[in-house]
KEKE-3310 file (N, C-alpha, C; in steps of 0.2 Angstrom, whole numbers, plus 5000, padded with zeros to 4 digits):
npx = (4169:4156:4153:4141:4140:4152:4150:4139:4144:4154:4146:4140:4152:4155:4145:4149:4159:4167:4164:4172:4167:4161:4167:4178:4185:4188:4196:4207:4211:4216:4226:4235:4239:4245:4255:4262:4267:4275:4285:4290:4295:4305:4313:4317:4324:4335:4341:4345:4354:4364:4367:4373:4384:4391:4394:4403:4413:4418)
npy = (5600:5591:5578:5570:5572:5566:5553:5550:5551:5541:5529:5529:5527:5514:5507:5506:5497:5483:5469:5453:5436:5424:5412:5416:5423:5413:5405:5414:5416:5403:5402:5412:5407:5395:5400:5407:5397:5391:5401:5402:5389:5389:5400:5394:5383:5390:5396:5385:5380:5390:5391:5378:5380:5390:5383:5374:5382:5387)
npz = (5105:5113:5125:5122:5108:5104:5108:5100:5087:5088:5089:5077:5069:5073:5068:5055:5054:5048:5056:5061:5058:5069:5066:5059:5069:5078:5070:5067:5080:5084:5074:5078:5091:5087:5080:5090:5098:5089:5087:5100:5102:5092:5097:5109:5104:5098:5110:5117:5108:5108:5122:5123:5114:5120:5132:5127:5123:5135)
capx = (4164:4154:4153:4136:4141:4157:4147:4135:4149:4157:4141:4140:4158:4155:4140:4152:4165:4165:4166:4173:4162:4163:4171:4184:4188:4191:4202:4212:4214:4220:4232:4239:4241:4250:4261:4266:4270:4281:4290:4293:4299:4311:4318:4320:4330:4341:4343:4348:4360:4369:4370:4378:4390:4394:4397:4409:4419:4421)
capy = (5595:5589:5571:5567:5572:5562:5546:5549:5550:5535:5524:5529:5524:5507:5504:5505:5493:5476:5464:5447:5432:5419:5407:5419:5425:5406:5403:5418:5415:5397:5404:5416:5403:5391:5404:5409:5391:5390:5406:5400:5383:5392:5404:5389:5379:5394:5397:5378:5379:5395:5389:5373:5382:5393:5378:5371:5387:5389)
capz = (5105:5119:5126:5119:5101:5103:5109:5094:5081:5089:5088:5069:5066:5074:5063:5048:5055:5046:5061:5058:5060:5075:5063:5057:5075:5081:5065:5068:5087:5083:5070:5083:5096:5084:5078:5096:5100:5084:5089:5107:5100:5088:5102:5114:5101:5098:5116:5118:5104:5110:5128:5122:5111:5126:5137:5124:5123:5141)
cpx = (4162:4154:4147:4137:4147:4154:4143:4139:4152:4153:4140:4146:4158:4150:4143:4157:4162:4168:4167:4168:4165:4168:4178:4188:4191:4197:4208:4216:4218:4227:4237:4243:4246:4256:4266:4270:4276:4287:4294:4297:4306:4316:4321:4325:4336:4344:4347:4355:4366:4372:4375:4384:4394:4398:4404:4415:4422:4424)
cpy = (5592:5581:5568:5567:5567:5555:5545:5547:5543:5529:5524:5526:5517:5504:5502:5500:5486:5471:5457:5442:5427:5414:5410:5421:5418:5404:5407:5417:5408:5398:5408:5412:5398:5394:5406:5403:5390:5395:5404:5394:5385:5395:5399:5385:5384:5395:5390:5378:5384:5394:5383:5375:5386:5389:5375:5376:5389:5383)
cpz = (5112:5119:5122:5111:5100:5103:5103:5088:5082:5087:5080:5066:5067:5070:5057:5048:5052:5051:5058:5061:5066:5072:5061:5064:5078:5076:5067:5075:5087:5079:5075:5088:5093:5082:5084:5098:5095:5086:5095:5106:5097:5093:5107:5111:5100:5104:5118:5114:5106:5117:5127:5119:5116:5131:5134:5124:5129:5144)
residu = (MET:ASP:LEU:GLY:GLY:TYR:LEU:LYS:GLU:THR:ARG:LEU:GLU:LEU:LYS:GLN:VAL:ASN:TRP:PRO:THR:ARG:SER:GLN:THR:VAL:ASN:PHE:THR:ILE:LEU:VAL:ILE:GLY:PHE:SER:PHE:LEU:VAL:ALA:ALA:LEU:LEU:GLY:ALA:PHE:ASP:PHE:ILE:PHE:VAL:SER:LEU:LEU:GLU:LEU:ALA:ILE)
# end
């Protein structure tokens, strides 16, 4: 397949994609950022607990 045919097929495929709306994109972005902060806080808490336990053991 040549480059022109590849680009033509790619354009046809992209027309079939169901793109999210701006509102959905903003909501999903906020959800991902919130979840990332939650996971970071959880990992930070576990780190604090394990370091404290290690200090007690030593």
